[in-house]
N, C-alpha and C positions, 0 to 999 in steps of 0.2 A: 522506391526509396531504399538506399543502401547506406545507412549511417555508419561512421567509423566507430568500431567497438571501443577504442581507447578514449575517444571523445565522450561516448556514452557513459563509460565508467567514471570519467572525470566529472561530468556534470552531475551525476548522481552523488558522487562524493561531496561535491559542493552543496548539493541540496541538503545533505545530512547535517551540515553546519548551520543551516538557517534557523532551525528550531532552537538549537543549543544556544546560539548567540543572541537570541531574542527573549529568552526567559529571564525574568528578574523581578525586582521590586518585591511586592508582598509574597511572591511565589518562591522566593529564594530558599526558605526553610524547607518547603515541600520538595523542591528540586534536590537539595542536598540530602535529605533523608531518603528519598527514593533512590538516588544515585548510590548511596552507601549500601542500601538494601540489595539492589541489583548487583553491585560490585562484589559484595560478600558472597552471595549465592553463586555467581559466575566464577569467581576465583576458586572456590572450593570444588565446584563441578569440573573445572578444567584440570584439576590435579590428578585425575584418573581414577581407576577402580579402587585403589588403595585409600582413597580419601572419602570413603562412604560416610564415616562418622563425621568428617568435616562438613560434608554436604548437609547431613542431618542437622548439625549445629547451625550452619549458615541459614538453612531453611527455617529453623525455629526462630532465630533472631529476626529473619526477614519477615516472617509471619507476624511476629509481635510488632515490628516496626510499621508494617503496612496499615495496621489499625489506626495508628497515629497519623500516618500519611493520608489515609482516606478521610479522616476527620478534618484535617487541614484543607484537603481538596474540597470537601463539602462546604466548608466555610467560604472558600474562595469562590466557589461556583455561585452561591447566593442568587439563585434565579429570581428575577423580578416577577411581579404578579402577571405582567403581560407575557413574559417568557413562559411561565408555568401554564398560562391559559393556552398559548400557542402549542406547547408540547402536548397538553391534554387533548386539544382539538385534533392534532395530527395522529394521536395514538391509535385510533381505530383503523384507518387505512394501512398504517404501518404494520399493525399486528396481522392484518390480512396478507400483507406482502411477505412476511417472514417465512412461511412454509415454502415459498419459491426457493429459498436458500437452505432448505432442509432444517429449519429451526422451528422448534415448538415455542409459540408465544408465551406459554405458561412457565417457561424455564428462566425468565428474566424480566427485565423492565426497560422501558425507554428512558435513557439518560437525558437527552436533549434533542431539540430540533433547531438547527442553526438558521439564522436569517440569511437571505441571499448575499453573497459577497463576490467581488471580483479582485483577483490578485494579478498584478501586472509587474513583469520584470523585464529588464533590458540589459544587453551586454553579454560579454563572454563569461560563461559558467556562473550565471547569476541565479539567485533563488530567493524566495520569500515565502512566508507562511502566515496563516491566520487561524485563530479559533477564539471565539468570544468566550468560550467556556474552557479555557486552557487548563484550569485547575483540576478537571476531571481525570482521575486515574483509572485506566481501563486495563482489565486483565483479559478475560475472554469476551468477545464483542462481535457485533455486526456494525459496520460503518458503510454508509451508502450516500451517493450524491449524483445528481444530474450535472455533468460537466460539459460546458461549451468552450471550445478552444480556438485560438488563433495563434499559430506559431510560425516563426520565420523558417525554422528547420524541423525536420521530422524527428530528430532525436530530443527535442525539447518536449515537455509534457506537463501533465497535471495529475495530482493524486493525493495520497495520504501519507502522513508520518504516524506511526503507532508504536506503543510500548517504548517511548522515548524516556530516557532519564533526565533530559534537559541539561546535560553537562555542557557548560559553555566552552570548555577547553577541548573536550574529546567526547562527542556524543556516542551513546550506545542506544541503538534503536533499529526499527525496521522501516522500510519504505516500500510503497507500491505506487508506481508512477505509470500512468497510461500515456502512450505517445502515438503519433501518427506514422512512425516508422514501420516498415513492413506491412503497410496497409492496415495497421491496427494491432497493438500489443500492449501488454502490461509487464513492467520490469519490477521484479521483487528483489530486494537488496537488504542485506544485513550491514549495519554500521557498527564497528567495534573500535572504540577509542578514536572516533572520527574518521576511520579508514573503511573504505568499501570492501565488502567481503561477499563472496558467493552470490553473484548476480545470476538471476534466472529469468529468461525471457518466456512469457506466456502469450501465445498468439491468439487474438480474437479472430484474425483473418482465417477464413476457412471453417470456423466453428460458429461464429455469431453472424448470421446473414444480415442482420440489421445494423451491424457496426458501421459507423460513418467516420472515415479517417481524414476526410478533407477539412480544411479550415471552415470555421463558423458553423460547425455541426455539433450535435449534442449526443452524448452517450452516457448511460448510467453505469457507474463503477461501484461495485459492492465487494467488500472484503469480509469474510467470516474467519475470525481467529479463535481457535479452540486448542489450548495447549500449544504444542509445537506445529500444529497443522493449520495452514492458511489456505482458504479456498477462495477463488476469484471468479466473479461474475461480471459480464458486461451485458447490459440490457436484459437482465434476467436469465442469461444463458451461462451455464457453468463452463468456463474456458480453461480452467486448470487448478491444480492443487500443489502446494509445496509443503514439505515437512522440514522445518528449520533444522539444519545440521546434517541433512541427508545429501548425498551427491545428486547433481541434476539428472533428471530423467530425459530420455530421448523425446524430443517434441513430436507431437502428432502432425504429420504432414497433411496439408489440406488437399482435398480432392482436386484433380485438374478440371478445368472448365469443360463443359459439355459441348461437343462439336455441333455446329448447325446442320440441319438436314441438307441433302444434296441439292435440293431446289431452292435453297435460301438465296436471297439477293447478295451481290458482291460485298456490300457494306457489312453484312453479317459475318462473312468469312474474314474480313479485315479485322472486325472487332474480336472475333475468336482468336485470330493469330496474335493480336496484342495481348489478350487475356492469357493465352498460353505462355507467351514470353514473360509476362509479369509473374505468372505462377512459378515458372522455372527460376526466375531471379530470387523470389522470396524463399523457395525451398532451399536454394543454395545458401542464402543468407542465414536461414534457420540452422542449417547444418554447421556453418562456420561459427555461428554464435554458440551452438551447443558444444562444439569442440573447444572454444575459448573458455566456456564455463567449466568444462571438465578439467582442463589444464590449470585453471585458476582456483579450483576448489580447495578449500582448507577445512580440515576436520576439527581444527582447534578454534572453533568459533562458539563463544558462550551463548546460552539461551536466555532471552529476556522474557520474563513472565508477566510483567505489568509495566505501565508507564503512561505518559501523556500522549494525546492524539492531536492532529492538526491537519488542515488542508494546505497543500503546498503547490507552488508553481516553480518549475525549473527551466532554465534557458541555456542551451548550448551556445547560442549566439543570436544576435538580432533581438527581436521582441517576442515575448510570450505573454498572452492574456488568457487567464483561466477564470471562467465564471462558474461558481458552485451554487446550485439551486436544489431545494428539497433535500438538504443534507441532514442526516440524523445519525445518532449513535445509540445503539441498544446494547445492554450489558447482561451477560448471563449471570444468574445467581450462583452462589458458591457450590451448591449441590449439583449443578449442571455443568460446572466448569470442566474443561478438558484437562486431562492429565499431562504431566510434564515428561 
C-alpha cells in the first residue's frame, strides 16, 4: 500500500476537528476553562527564552485553573455503580499489564474501563469520535484498546485523541491513528488551532511480528504519555517513541525477508520474491515520508500538557469501521508525572 502523503495529512486534519465540534452541553464550561489554561501556557512558552517569567506566570495560573477543571470533570464523569464495578473488576489484570509498558502500577490509578463501541464513518475525509467518559481530563496517562478495523483505503484508520482542549473552532490536541498503510503503522500528529503539524510515522511493520494489517483483524494499540514523551505499543511490542516538539527521527528500516533454502519448492521462491518486493516498496515509502516529515517540521508548535481523550475513526474515502474493545485509561499521579 502506498498512500498519498497529502491525503494522509488532510484526513488527519479532518480527524482533529471531530472532537472539537462534538463537545458541548454540560461540558462547555470545562472545555472553555481547559482551553484558556492551555492557551495561556502555550502562548507564553512560544515567546522564546526571554519569556521565562511569562511562562512561570502562565503555568501558575494554569495550575490553579486545572484544579477547578478537574473538579468539573470529576462531576461530569459521575460513574454509575455498574461502571465502578466494571472498573474495579478490570483493575487486577490491567495492573498486571502495565509493566509491559514500562509503568509501575503504584504510580497512578485506573480512571475508567470503556464498554465496547463501534465507530463507523463514510465519505471523503470523514471522522467521528466517542468516549462515554469525555469529561475526564488526562495529563500523563496510559490509554489502550483492542481495535478491529475494516477500511476501504489503507490511509484510513482508528486510534485516539488525547490532551485535547475541545475547542470547537480550532482544536489543540494530539492524535495517534493506526492505519493499514505500509502493512501497519501509527501516525502521531499535533493539531494547533485546528491545523495539522509535525506528523510522524511509526511503523509496526518489521517490529511487531503479530501485527495484522488486513481488514477484519485486531491489534492492540497502547499509548503512554509522560510529559512531552509519547511511547507507542502494538500488541505489547514497543514500536516507537516521539518527543513532542523534536524533529522527526530516521525510521528504523525493517529487516528484509529471509531467503528460502536452495531446495525449497518453486512456490516458496515466488513468495519470497513478492515479500522482497513488498519490503523494498515499504522502505521506499518510509524514506519518502521521513523526508516529507523533515521538510514539514515546525519548531513553533506549542506543547499541550493536559486535556480530554477519546477514541476516533477517520476515513480518507469510502467506509471505515473501527471496533474498540477492552479500552481503558490509566492516569499517573502528580508525583510520578513526567516533566515538561
